[in-house]
C-alpha positions in Angstrom: -0.1 0.1 -0.2 1.6 3.3 -1.3 2.3 6.1 1.3 0.2 8.5 -1.1 -2.8 6.1 -0.5 -2.9 5.6 3.0 -2.4 9.7 2.9 -5.6 10.0 0.9 -7.1 7.7 2.9 -6.2 9.3 6.1 -7.6 12.9 4.8 -10.8 11.7 3.3 -11.5 9.7 7.0 -10.7 12.4 9.0 -12.8 15.2 7.5 -15.6 12.8 7.3 -15.1 11.8 10.9 -15.1 15.6 11.6 -18.2 16.2 10.1 -19.9 13.3 12.0 -21.6 16.1 14.8 -22.8 18.1 12.2 -24.5 15.4 10.0 -26.1 13.9 13.2 -27.3 17.6 14.4 -28.6 18.6 11.2 -30.4 15.5 10.2 -34.2 16.0 9.8 -36.6 15.5 13.1 -39.4 13.3 13.1 -38.0 10.8 10.5 -37.2 6.8 11.4 -33.6 8.2 11.9 -34.7 9.9 15.0 -36.3 7.5 16.4 -33.9 4.7 15.7 -31.2 6.9 17.5 -33.2 7.6 20.9 -31.1 5.0 22.8 -28.4 6.8 21.9 -29.3 10.1 23.4 -27.8 9.5 27.1 -24.6 8.8 25.2 -21.8 10.8 24.9 -21.7 10.6 21.6 -24.6 12.4 21.8 -24.4 14.6 24.2 -20.8 16.3 22.7 -21.8 19.2 21.1 -18.3 19.4 19.0 -18.7 19.5 15.3 -15.0 19.4 14.4 -14.0 16.7 15.0 -11.6 17.4 18.3 -13.7 15.0 20.1 -11.2 12.2 17.7 -8.2 13.4 19.4 -9.0 12.1 23.0 -8.6 8.4 21.4 -5.4 6.9 20.8 -5.9 4.5 17.8 -2.9 2.1 19.2 -5.1 1.4 22.3 -7.7 -0.3 20.0 -5.9 -2.1 17.2 -2.6 -3.8 16.9 -1.5 -3.7 13.3 -0.9 -6.6 10.8 0.3 -6.6 8.0 -0.6 -3.6 5.3 2.4 -3.1 2.7 2.4 -5.3 -0.5 -0.9 -6.8 -0.2 -2.3 -8.4 -2.9 -5.4 -7.7 -3.9 -8.0 -8.9 -7.3 -9.5 -6.6 -9.0 -13.2 -6.7 -10.7 -12.9 -3.6 -12.7 -10.0 -2.8 -15.2 -7.9 -0.5 -15.9 -9.6 2.8 -17.6 -9.6 2.4 -21.0 -12.6 4.1 -23.4 -13.1 3.8 -26.9 -14.7 5.5 -29.6 -18.2 3.2 -29.0 -18.4 4.3 -25.7 -17.9 7.9 -26.7 -20.4 7.4 -28.9 -22.8 5.9 -26.5 -22.6 8.2 -23.8 -23.4 10.9 -26.4 -26.4 9.2 -27.8 -27.9 8.7 -24.4 -27.5 12.5 -23.6 -28.9 13.5 -26.2 -31.7 11.2 -26.2 -32.3 12.3 -22.3 -32.2 15.9 -23.6 -35.3 16.4 -25.9 -35.7 19.2 -27.3 -40.2 20.7 -27.0 -41.6 21.4 -30.2 -45.1 23.3 -30.3 -47.8 21.2 -31.7 -51.2 22.6 -33.4 -54.2 21.6 -35.0 -54.1 18.6 -33.5 -55.6 16.7 -30.2 -53.7 15.5 -26.9 -52.1 12.0 -27.8 -50.1 9.6 -25.6 -46.6 10.8 -25.1 -47.1 14.2 -25.9 -46.4 16.7 -22.9 -49.2 19.0 -22.3 -49.6 22.2 -20.2 -52.7 22.5 -18.0 -54.8 23.9 -15.4 -57.0 21.7 -13.2 -59.1 21.9 -10.1 -60.3 18.4 -8.1 -63.5 18.0 -6.3 -65.1 15.2 -4.1 -69.0 15.3 -4.4 -68.7 18.6 -5.6 -66.4 20.0 -3.4 -63.1 21.0 -4.0 -60.1 19.7 -1.6 -56.4 21.1 -0.2 -53.5 19.8 -2.9 -56.1 19.2 -6.1 -55.6 22.1 -7.8 -53.5 23.4 -9.9 -52.3 25.9 -12.9 -49.3 25.9 -15.3 -48.7 21.8 -14.9 -46.6 20.2 -16.9 -47.6 16.7 -17.6 -46.5 14.0 -20.2 -49.1 12.2 -21.0 -48.6 8.1 -20.5 -45.8 9.0 -17.9 -47.7 7.4 -14.9 -47.0 10.6 -13.1 -50.7 11.3 -12.6 -53.4 8.8 -10.7 -55.3 6.3 -12.3 -57.2 7.2 -15.1 -56.4 11.3 -15.2 -53.5 11.1 -18.0 -55.7 9.0 -20.3 -58.7 11.2 -19.8 -56.6 14.0 -21.0 -55.8 11.8 -24.4 -58.4 13.5 -27.5 -58.6 17.1 -25.7 -57.5 20.4 -27.9 -55.8 23.2 -27.2 -58.2 25.7 -25.4 -60.8 22.9 -24.1 -62.0 22.2 -20.7 -63.1 18.7 -19.4 -64.1 16.8 -16.6 -61.7 14.3 -15.8 -62.9 11.0 -13.4 -59.5 9.9 -11.5 -59.1 7.4 -9.0 -56.4 7.7 -5.9 -54.5 4.4 -5.0 -55.1 2.6 -2.0 -53.2 3.5 0.2 -52.3 6.9 -1.1 -49.4 8.1 0.9 -49.5 12.0 0.2 -52.8 12.0 1.6 -54.7 9.0 3.4 -57.8 10.2 3.5 -58.0 10.4 -0.5 -57.1 6.5 -0.3 -59.0 4.7 -3.0 -61.7 7.4 -3.7 -62.5 8.8 -7.3 -62.5 12.4 -7.7 -63.6 14.8 -10.6 -60.8 16.8 -12.4 -62.0 19.6 -14.2 -59.2 20.0 -17.0 -58.3 23.1 -19.4 -55.1 22.3 -21.9 -53.1 25.5 -22.2 -50.8 24.1 -24.9 -49.6 20.8 -26.4 -45.7 19.8 -27.3 -43.5 16.9 -28.1 -40.1 15.9 -26.8 -37.7 14.9 -29.4 -34.2 14.6 -29.4 -31.8 17.0 -31.1 -29.8 16.6 -34.1 -26.4 16.3 -33.0 -24.5 18.6 -34.1 -22.3 22.2 -33.3 -25.6 24.1 -32.6 -26.5 21.3 -30.1 -23.4 21.2 -28.4 -23.2 25.0 -28.2 -26.6 24.9 -26.5 -25.6 22.8 -23.8 -23.7 25.7 -22.0 -20.1 23.3 -21.2 -17.8 26.1 -20.7 -15.2 25.5 -23.6 -17.0 23.1 -25.7 -19.1 24.1 -28.6 -18.4 21.9 -31.0 -19.0 18.3 -31.7 -15.5 17.0 -31.7 -14.9 19.5 -28.5 -18.1 17.4 -27.1 -16.2 14.1 -28.4 -13.0 15.4 -26.3 -15.3 16.5 -23.3 -17.5 13.3 -23.3 -14.0 10.9 -23.4 -12.7 13.1 -20.7 -15.3 12.4 -18.7 -16.0 8.6 -19.1 -12.4 8.3 -18.3 -12.6 10.0 -15.0 -15.8 7.8 -14.2 -13.4 4.9 -14.8 -10.6 6.1 -13.2 -12.5 7.0 -10.1 -14.1 3.6 -9.7 -10.9 1.7 -10.1 -9.0 3.7 -7.3 -12.3 3.4 -5.5 -12.2 -0.4 -5.4 -8.6 -0.6 -5.4 -8.6 1.5 -2.5 -11.5 0.0 -0.5 -10.0 -3.5 -1.4 -6.6 -2.7 0.0 -8.1 -0.9 3.6 -9.9 -4.5 3.6 -7.4 -6.6 2.9 -5.3 -4.5 5.7 -8.2 -4.5 8.4 -8.4 -8.5 7.8 -5.0 -8.4 9.3 -5.5 -6.4 12.3 -6.3 -7.8 15.9 -8.9 -4.8 17.2 -9.9 -4.4 20.8 -13.0 -3.4 21.8 -13.7 0.1 19.7 -14.8 3.5 21.9 -18.3 3.1 21.9 -18.9 7.0 21.3 -16.9 6.9 17.9 -19.3 4.0 17.2 -22.2 6.4 18.3 -21.9 9.1 16.1 -20.6 6.5 13.0 -24.3 5.0 13.3 -26.0 8.3 14.1 -25.1 9.5 10.9 -25.2 6.6 8.7 -28.8 6.2 9.9 -30.0 10.1 9.0 -27.9 10.0 5.9 -29.4 6.5 4.7 -33.0 8.0 5.7 -32.5 10.5 3.4 -31.4 8.2 0.8 -34.9 6.2 1.0 -36.8 9.1 0.8 -35.2 10.2 -2.5 -36.0 6.5 -3.7 -39.4 6.5 -1.5 -39.0 3.7 -0.2 -38.5 3.3 4.0 -35.2 2.9 5.6 -35.7 -1.0 6.2 -35.8 -1.9 2.3 -33.2 0.6 1.4 -30.8 -1.0 3.9 -32.0 -4.7 3.0 -31.2 -3.7 -0.5 -27.7 -1.7 -0.4 -26.4 -3.6 2.7 -28.0 -7.1 2.9 -29.5 -8.0 5.7 -33.3 -7.8 7.4 -35.5 -5.4 6.6 -37.0 -5.4 9.4 -34.0 -5.3 11.8 -32.0 -2.6 9.2 -30.9 -0.9 12.4 -29.0 -3.8 13.7 -27.0 -4.2 10.2 -26.4 0.1 10.3 -24.4 -0.9 13.6 -22.2 -3.2 12.1 -21.4 -0.9 9.3 -20.9 1.4 11.7 -18.6 -0.5 13.9 -16.9 -1.4 10.5 -15.7 2.7 9.9 -14.7 2.8 13.3 -12.4 -0.2 12.7 -11.0 1.4 9.6 -10.4 4.7 11.3 -9.0 3.4 13.8 -6.6 1.3 12.0 -5.8 4.0 9.6 -4.4 6.3 12.5 -2.6 4.0 13.6 -1.0 3.4 10.2 -0.5 7.2 9.5 0.8 7.1 13.2 2.9 4.8 12.6 4.2 5.9 9.2 4.5 9.8 10.4 1.9 10.6 8.0 -0.2 13.4 9.3 -3.2 15.5 7.4 -2.3 19.5 7.2 -4.8 22.0 7.9 -4.9 23.2 4.4 -5.2 19.4 3.1 -8.3 18.6 5.4 -9.4 22.1 4.5 -9.4 21.4 0.3 -10.9 18.0 1.0 -13.7 19.9 2.7 -13.8 22.1 0.1 -14.4 19.5 -2.4 -16.6 17.7 -0.8 -19.0 20.8 -0.2 -18.6 21.3 -4.1 -20.0 18.4 -4.4 -23.3 19.5 -2.7 -23.3 22.3 -4.5 -22.9 24.4 -1.7 -20.6 26.7 -0.2 -17.4 25.9 1.9 -19.0 28.4 4.7 -22.5 26.8 4.2 -21.5 23.4 3.9 -22.5 21.3 7.0 -21.3 18.0 6.1 -24.9 16.4 5.7 -26.1 15.0 2.9 -28.5 17.1 0.8 -32.2 15.5 1.1 -33.2 14.9 -2.8 -30.1 14.3 -4.2 -27.4 11.6 -4.3 -23.9 11.0 -5.3 -23.2 9.7 -8.6 -20.8 6.9 -8.5 -19.9 7.4 -12.1 -18.9 11.2 -12.0 -18.3 12.0 -8.5 -20.7 15.4 -9.1 -24.2 15.6 -7.4 -27.3 16.2 -9.1 -29.3 18.7 -7.1 -33.1 18.8 -7.4 -33.5 22.6 -7.5 -37.7 22.5 -9.3 -39.6 20.0 -8.8 -42.3 21.0 -6.1 -44.4 19.1 -3.6 -47.0 17.0 -5.2 -51.1 17.9 -5.5 -53.3 15.9 -4.6 -53.7 14.8 -8.0 -50.5 13.3 -8.3 -48.8 9.9 -7.2 -45.8 10.8 -5.2 -44.8 14.2 -2.8 -41.5 16.0 -4.3 -41.5 13.7 -7.5 -43.7 15.1 -10.0 -44.6 16.8 -13.5 -41.0 18.5 -14.4 -38.0 17.7 -12.4 -35.3 20.0 -12.5 -31.9 18.9 -12.0 -28.6 20.6 -11.8 -25.2 18.6 -12.7 -21.4 19.8 -12.6 -21.4 19.1 -16.3 -24.0 19.8 -18.1 -25.3 22.7 -16.7 -29.3 22.2 -16.4 -31.8 19.2 -17.5 -34.7 19.0 -17.1 -36.6 15.7 -16.6 -39.7 14.1 -16.0 -40.2 12.2 -12.5 -39.1 8.8 -13.9 -35.6 10.8 -15.1 -33.1 8.7 -14.1 -29.7 9.6 -16.2 -26.0 7.8 -15.9 -24.6 11.7 -16.6 -26.5 13.1 -13.7 -26.8 10.0 -11.8 -29.9 11.1 -9.9 -33.6 10.2 -10.4 -37.2 10.5 -8.3 
């Protein structure tokens, strides 16, 4: 294991640990994360108010771990060293082109499946309007399944300017408003405009319209795409290499009982972050943990605790190695890592508080984050809150990219 790799790992872990207090403190209240961490509230970890990681100075790593061999380790890689082909570049460009369609207005015909319509609507139950059932200027792609059963089909055949009553039935159960579960409502719908989404022609004008700094021609875009894909593959390869080297070194160590306050902090932070991610996917935290880490969905807290204990062991091991090799993390290095982390979340360093951003998640490919900027709360005519109509996402590479609520992009790495 190279000294440079050890230093890089130590920087990352140090910054991560320093952020633990802030992540836990800033977790949304009233979530399952709060419920799962109630037992830890009386511990030193929960009571501590420091958010700079200074509490770690109270622990000497060598008191908790006896290092084994950590140099010259042999590891088996599943990924290959980065090699980006011309076919890879073409596939990437075509994918992005298909995911960034051009909107073309339609006149002289009625609404068809696949059209995007701009509508006003008001929903009523037994002739009485209900909360969340009214919207103006709402974009809806017919056939996307964004709205409740019957709504989109009821819009087919409407003309621009036409108003029609559409019957639609809420699912049972209906998470946004349980009082509406299984009920049939009448929506008075007016079509303001009709448009179709078509893939843009691949040329210099299209590339210039992407708004990528220093990229205005197709050839420049191909070079840019190759750089992006190379970065993705390199990050994936290096991440696997570092992870496997760290795991191999950990297996050679002997651990005493690890400090519970650090485990508690890790567990609180991990639970808060996983809860945020689960809400983005629209699943309960148990199901998310089972899918991501394995284990029993009904006993997800035990799974996360094991993860927190392993994270603590890795930290102690890396710190012990750093002490033995006289590797230190300077304040400048820590600040640079923090700056890069804040950049991933689209925040200024002074505003970054070390927490994951609700409604977004990390794109493993590009190392970038897509932050939802425009999707509003779901009205009562929509299936799920915060994941309807035209959701707007921002990516560091491609500027603004508008998607419907089922968008899942390899470029942006985000979806509802």
